[in-house]
N, C-alpha and C positions, 0 to 999 in steps of 0.2 A: 641503432642509430640514435646517438645521444647528441644533443645540441648544447651549446654553452651559452648561458645567460650571464651577462656582466652587470653588476649592480655596484654603484659607487656609494659608499657609506662612510661619512666623516673622513674624507680625503684618503680613503683606503680602498683599494680595489679588491673585491672579493668575487670569486667565481662560483657559480652554482650550475651543476649539471642537471639538465632536464632529460629524463628518460621516459620514452613512450611506454605505456603499460604492456604493450605486446612484446617489447624488447627487454622488459624487466624480468627478474627472477620471480617465479611463482611464490605467492605468500601462503603461509600455513593457514588453512581455514579452521574456523572454530566448530566444534561439535555441539549439536543441540542437546546431546545426552549429558553434557557437563553443566548445563545451565540451571536445571532445576525448575520447579513450578514458579509461576509469576503470581504475586499477590495482588489482588484487586481491591481498591478502596470501594466503600459502599456506593459512592456516586458513580464510579465507573460501572459497577455491576448493574445499577438501576438504569443507566444510560444504555447499556447493551441489551437489557431486557426490554426497554422501550423501543429500541431499534428493531429487535426481533418481532415484537408485537406489531409494529408498523409494517414491517415487511410481510408478515402473515396476512394482515388485513388487506394490504395492497394486492397480494396474490389472490385472495378470495374475491376482491372486486374485479380483477382482470378475468378470473375464471367465470364469474357471473356474467360479465359483459360478453365474453366469447360465447357462452351458452345462450345468452339472450339474442345475440346476432345470428346464431345458427337456427333460431326459431324453436328452441326446445320449450320455452315458457309460453308461447302463443302471444297473440296480440290482444292486450286488454284495452288499449285506447283506440277508438275509432274516429 
């Protein structure tokens, strides 16, 4: 199901055919094996390490809160 889109450009009529992706021919997919390793700059490496540390700390805080709500640590404040 291809529809035709007419565009006027400099007094000249040109036709462009718009093809729906489901009706188009399948394209060749790229293989990840051909890409090779990605090089990271030091700023990217430090950002990812900081993100990893943040996620670990947040996971520990959530775990502590769940254990605290379950009553494992007891009630220290009366």
